[in-house]
Steps between C-alpha positions, in 0.01 A plus 500: 500500500730799459346824631623782279344779305360374169726531198355761264518412131410715200266301278546733203882526495704307244312202362270533798167323517478128543875442512536719810206333671605142420858552619390680816243231586760224470759685709247607760389139548865395533622776734182585690545868414186698422478727196276755336487563126370845410420645155443142382481508119414870528643572156300227320186545293318277748662618821504311825444143603378260233330165569822302443690712752222469757493121477879482525507720811220301663679171431821631658303636797351156566846345488633711790175618663570859394296809566415612146355843431411682179409186307194655337491538117664824393682554830833681461622431854550145628620402846633158600610396850578130569404358839705180464738324266376258237464139611544194280194311384252460217357822358235562234477837329226559242522835320262398220574705192632791707870450446806292425557192715871485400547853640309389810739207546800730458366705792393229744770237448778688685339525845384139468850382406631670814221366724693191610298226332353377174195680361264444210335788319199437276446806282191558287463775242697613196802285416585632152461877468674791333739709712569209737700177491304195389476182704733328253755780524497455878540123477770489232711812565418678827475202738836350392662843539375570854590143601862602450446755777353234730128545431353172376152480348315222320227626268205315348238634259141379528348739243603815318316828540519758221376859494226605545369322806689174468459281808818296474666313784846385598673376813837589645677287759740731683788343692684672786786711371841336513853638489667515159840621379514861378351539151709662227322526165709759321574258216245272340730290280415376154148425381436127523134448417188691401151355532177653371192407700186578303198468728130513425219498754151441365624564145575261210853365464516679165558819701798335669634399159477858370683628807776243449548583132525872571733458799736270312513750213600778737759287676649385171548865402705536820708193415342289776381142465229394746309197616121540507217359709128556445320490834121486552423654840178454703316830547225652714345804341585664167731317258851625437847412381856547618842483336796458734857480374727334756871566444754287685852639529796340678426680829150643468155442357257764378138504389353739242128489440190665360130439564254450214125522489215698353712817465822338377527243223739202484759677285508810719529284811799315357661825387476640853679202652771499232559874539553466875737206451703678231552805722635279777719303261650806332576694817698221663391527865450193716155594635207623288331834571204351689688242705741773613244683714351166612837385638566821691269435797617143579860614454437774756351251747818294466721809543303594814599168655150353498596193297853439627809424293704178537864516606487858617517638146375856448139475375545719193309453175626641170346481155486680169160603366377551145360840601485730799123538517269725706380185676856412604564849637164508679555165672848613611361822647232318703743232624733768636217630720444162667836320508851601602669389179702669229378491140707636214360524147757592236362614165265758355125449487413292195855379448667178608598508866676324783347449845660420834311429824693446823514568875601849614866593474596247236611755243293576192763566238392361163728470203376603156292237327702218347439458127721191472385194302445318831175689540353316208 
């Protein structure tokens, strides 16, 4: 492993919190560089390490035999020092109801993809939770997007897990990374198809029907015609529901969802998904606000030369994003501490933006955002 002083990260700066920790854990497992996060969630009502962060850090530590310190509840200083690189194989991680398994996958998949062989992750815990991508969002929007950067994953759901305490389970088969041509997603093209997936887990199909009716009403108001599918989903733990709107453009696909349950009725769930889709549609960017920060880390791994690029082409990734979010800026800041890559983000916080990730010295000039009809 690389013997250097640990990278010091501020766990209260910017978006802070879990986003800093997740990004640092992934990059530490990839590079072998140790890090320390101080002031972790120091500005939050419940400061310090929460159960979901602890389980995430412990899972990453097992992956690369890391020395993990400060993993007690409420700790505001966490240290992580890998002893080896991740190795391919079969891994089981059970976080119970202590966190999001999709966020766990988005942390552990990168070192496994770079480990030189095929791996299988079995993840148990929450699969459909607020403030995190759902399993179906991963499968239908995120996985196809990162595959275009060379990271191939096959996902399978055994059971959904909804808050609170849902003990869901899914598997992820992670292939070794492969070289792909540079990815340019500045233009999405015209909208080709919209599908509304109305899911219920442990609830009557009448709930799915109500979600469909409300979603179609909202889409019709936006001038959008959609196909619909009502999907009963197996569940372990509390019942719940999920509406996911999948939009297929000429060059991109996006997913816009909301989670339903005891605190959110079918109509409100549908409204949340429609609202997210309409923002993306009206702004015209190729990549939605959540996928933008999720693409940044794999794009940086490509730019750092860890995935290779066929034909000697410069491994630069460019895309437009529905919004420049605190998550996007936080991920960029952490990446710059671990990898020698250049990241340019053009656009004000909250507004539409353009992102470029490339090796050092490639030039970061970005033209003003194109509002031509080609952007859809």
